[in-house]
C-alpha positions as CSV (number, residue, x, y, z in Angstrom):
1,M,-28.3,17.6,106.7
2,S,-32.2,18.0,106.6
3,Y,-34.5,15.2,108.0
4,V,-38.2,14.2,107.5
5,V,-38.8,11.2,109.7
6,Y,-41.6,9.4,111.5
7,S,-44.2,11.7,109.7
8,V,-47.6,11.3,108.0
9,V,-48.7,13.5,105.1
10,R,-52.0,13.0,103.3
11,D,-54.2,14.7,100.8
12,S,-51.4,17.3,100.2
13,M,-52.9,18.3,96.6
14,T,-49.4,18.4,95.3
15,Y,-46.0,16.6,96.0
16,S,-45.7,15.3,99.6
17,V,-41.9,16.1,99.5
18,Y,-40.0,18.0,97.0
19,V,-36.2,18.2,97.2
20,H,-34.5,20.5,94.8
21,K,-30.7,21.3,94.3
22,S,-30.0,20.0,97.9
23,E,-26.2,19.4,98.4
24,G,-25.9,19.3,102.3
25,G,-28.0,16.0,102.4
26,V,-31.5,15.1,103.2
27,T,-32.9,12.0,105.0
28,L,-36.5,10.8,104.5
29,Q,-37.1,7.7,106.8
30,N,-40.1,5.8,108.2
31,N,-42.6,8.3,106.7
32,I,-46.1,7.7,105.2
33,F,-47.3,9.8,102.4
34,I,-51.0,9.3,101.2
35,N,-52.8,10.6,98.1
36,S,-50.2,13.1,96.8
37,V,-50.8,14.6,93.4
38,R,-48.5,14.0,90.4
39,H,-45.6,12.6,92.6
40,G,-45.3,11.5,96.1
41,I,-41.5,12.2,96.6
42,L,-39.8,14.3,93.9
43,I,-36.0,14.8,94.1
44,T,-34.1,16.9,91.5
45,E,-30.6,17.9,90.9
46,S,-29.5,16.9,94.6
47,S,-26.7,15.1,96.2
48,N,-26.6,12.8,99.4
49,A,-30.3,12.1,99.7
50,I,-31.1,8.9,101.7
51,L,-34.8,7.4,101.6
52,T,-35.2,4.5,103.9
53,S,-38.3,2.5,104.9
54,N,-40.9,5.0,103.5
55,I,-44.3,4.1,102.4
56,V,-46.0,6.2,99.5
57,L,-49.7,5.3,98.8
58,G,-52.1,6.3,96.0
59,T,-50.4,9.1,94.3
60,Q,-52.8,10.6,91.7
61,P,-51.9,12.2,88.4
62,R,-52.9,15.9,88.0
63,N,-54.5,14.7,84.7
64,A,-56.5,11.5,85.2
65,T,-56.8,11.0,81.5
66,E,-53.0,11.2,80.8
67,P,-51.2,9.8,83.7
68,A,-48.3,8.4,81.5
69,Q,-47.6,11.9,79.9
70,E,-46.5,13.3,83.1
71,K,-45.2,9.8,84.6
72,S,-47.0,10.2,87.7
73,S,-44.9,8.3,90.3
74,N,-44.9,7.6,94.0
75,Y,-41.1,8.1,93.9
76,F,-39.9,10.3,91.2
77,I,-36.1,10.4,91.6
78,C,-33.6,12.6,89.5
79,P,-35.7,12.4,86.2
80,D,-33.3,14.8,84.5
81,G,-30.1,13.5,86.0
82,G,-27.5,15.5,87.7
83,C,-27.9,13.8,91.0
84,D,-25.1,12.0,93.0
85,H,-25.2,9.5,96.0
86,I,-29.0,9.0,96.2
87,S,-30.0,6.1,98.2
88,L,-33.3,4.2,98.1
89,Q,-33.6,1.2,100.3
90,N,-36.6,-0.7,101.8
91,N,-39.3,1.6,100.6
92,I,-42.7,0.7,99.6
93,A,-45.1,2.1,96.8
94,A,-48.6,1.1,96.5
95,G,-51.4,2.4,94.3
96,G,-51.0,5.0,91.5
97,F,-49.5,4.9,88.2
98,I,-45.7,4.4,88.6
99,G,-44.3,2.9,91.7
100,F,-40.6,4.1,91.3
101,L,-39.1,6.1,88.3
102,A,-35.3,6.0,89.1
103,A,-32.1,4.9,87.6
104,G,-30.0,2.0,88.9
105,Q,-26.3,1.8,89.8
106,N,-23.7,2.7,87.3
107,C,-21.3,-0.1,86.4
108,T,-19.1,-1.5,83.9
109,E,-20.2,-3.6,81.0
110,T,-17.9,-6.4,81.8
111,D,-17.8,-6.5,85.7
112,G,-21.1,-5.0,86.8
113,V,-21.0,-3.6,90.2
114,E,-21.3,-4.9,93.7
115,L,-24.8,-3.9,94.7
116,G,-25.3,-2.1,98.0
117,T,-22.1,-0.1,98.0
118,F,-21.3,3.3,96.3
119,S,-18.3,2.9,93.9
120,S,-16.4,5.2,92.0
121,L,-19.0,4.9,89.3
122,S,-22.2,4.7,91.3
123,D,-24.4,7.7,91.8
124,M,-27.5,5.9,93.0
125,L,-28.3,2.9,95.2
126,F,-31.6,1.1,94.8
127,I,-32.1,-2.0,97.0
128,G,-34.8,-3.8,98.9
129,N,-37.7,-1.8,97.5
130,T,-41.2,-3.0,96.8
131,A,-44.1,-1.8,94.5
132,H,-47.7,-3.3,94.4
133,S,-51.0,-2.4,93.0
134,V,-49.7,0.2,90.6
135,N,-49.6,0.3,86.8
136,A,-45.8,-0.1,86.5
137,G,-43.7,-1.1,89.5
138,W,-40.3,0.2,88.5
139,Y,-39.5,2.4,85.5
140,I,-35.7,2.3,85.0
141,A,-34.5,5.7,83.7
142,N,-31.2,6.5,82.5
143,P,-31.1,10.4,82.4
144,D,-27.2,10.6,82.6
145,N,-26.9,8.2,79.8
146,H,-24.8,5.6,81.5
147,A,-23.6,2.7,79.5
148,C,-24.4,0.2,82.0
149,L,-26.8,-0.1,84.9
150,S,-27.0,-2.7,87.8
151,V,-30.2,-3.1,89.6
152,G,-31.2,-5.6,92.3
153,E,-33.2,-6.7,95.2
154,F,-36.6,-5.5,93.9
155,T,-40.0,-6.8,94.5
156,A,-43.1,-6.1,92.4
157,Y,-46.4,-7.8,92.7
158,R,-50.0,-7.4,91.6
159,N,-49.3,-4.5,89.3
160,S,-51.8,-4.0,86.6
161,E,-49.4,-3.7,83.5
162,V,-45.6,-4.6,84.4
163,G,-43.3,-5.2,87.2
164,V,-40.2,-3.6,85.8
165,V,-40.0,-1.5,82.5
166,S,-37.2,0.4,80.8
167,Q,-37.0,2.2,77.5
168,V,-33.5,3.7,77.3
169,A,-30.2,3.5,75.5
170,L,-27.9,1.1,77.2
171,D,-25.0,-1.2,76.5
172,A,-25.6,-3.6,79.4
173,L,-28.1,-4.1,82.0
174,F,-27.8,-6.3,85.1
175,L,-30.7,-7.5,87.2
176,T,-30.4,-9.7,90.2
177,N,-32.5,-10.8,93.2
178,F,-35.9,-9.7,91.5
179,K,-39.1,-11.1,92.7
180,L,-41.9,-10.4,90.2
181,L,-45.2,-12.1,91.1
182,D,-48.7,-11.7,89.6
183,N,-47.9,-8.8,87.3
184,I,-49.4,-8.9,83.6
185,Q,-45.9,-8.6,82.5
186,G,-42.9,-9.4,84.6
187,T,-40.3,-7.3,82.7
188,S,-40.7,-5.2,79.5
189,F,-37.4,-3.9,78.0
190,T,-37.4,-1.7,74.9
191,I,-33.8,-0.8,75.1
192,A,-31.1,-0.2,72.4
193,H,-27.3,-0.3,72.5
194,S,-25.8,3.2,72.7
195,S,-24.2,2.7,69.3
196,Y,-27.5,1.6,67.8
197,T,-25.4,-1.0,65.9
198,T,-25.7,-4.0,68.0
199,F,-28.0,-5.5,70.7
200,P,-27.3,-4.5,74.5
201,R,-26.5,-7.2,76.9
202,V,-29.2,-8.0,79.5
203,T,-28.3,-10.4,82.3
204,I,-30.9,-11.6,84.8
205,T,-29.8,-13.9,87.8
206,S,-31.1,-15.2,91.0
207,S,-34.6,-13.9,90.4
208,L,-38.2,-15.3,90.7
209,Y,-40.9,-14.6,88.0
210,M,-44.4,-15.9,88.7
211,G,-47.3,-15.5,86.2
212,T,-50.7,-13.8,86.8
213,S,-53.5,-15.6,88.7
214,F,-57.1,-15.2,87.9
215,H,-57.7,-12.8,90.6
216,V,-55.8,-10.0,88.9
217,N,-58.8,-9.1,86.9
218,C,-61.5,-9.7,89.4
219,T,-64.1,-7.0,89.7
220,D,-65.2,-7.5,93.4
221,C,-62.4,-8.1,95.7
222,A,-64.5,-9.5,98.4
223,S,-66.1,-12.1,96.2
224,M,-64.9,-15.8,96.2
225,E,-63.4,-15.4,92.8
226,C,-60.8,-13.0,94.2
227,T,-59.6,-15.2,97.2
């Protein structure tokens, strides 16, 4: 097991942490990463990674004119799949283009999954995380082409475009205990059933959506209009 704990990294000019093909396990806990380039934390083709109570701030794209093309993210987790037992709990993303790019928990279309525990189906836990002041709070990916994903306990506020977005093929998507506040859009799902012959099932429970307030588009954050 490798550890990065209670550390601060700033102005790294590249990723603050890059974990590639790690099978023995890695723990990132109580760290602060500031002004990374392209991605703050990047994990690929790895197993047994634990990310807990980290803060990633102000990640910048390499190409400032095309941040969407590289999906510049504070947390860029297993974008190409092939990961197992990845846990993200109680982390914060603030500033940048995408707060979190990660999948949810694998589940069954009929039963969902008990959030917070790995099951025989699960390869990722994503619980208690928060994104604010980014373009998109959480981009739900599905690189392993699961038929069903369950996601829960996520907070997104004051994001300039959307709290949670997904553009994947799924049969079912379960969302629970979301708090989406002061985003231009709360959720945006452009998802298709894997068979492309019927509509996917989207279930949202025990969640709070609150619309935008006028301060979202204010130009001077010290002025009275922004308070």
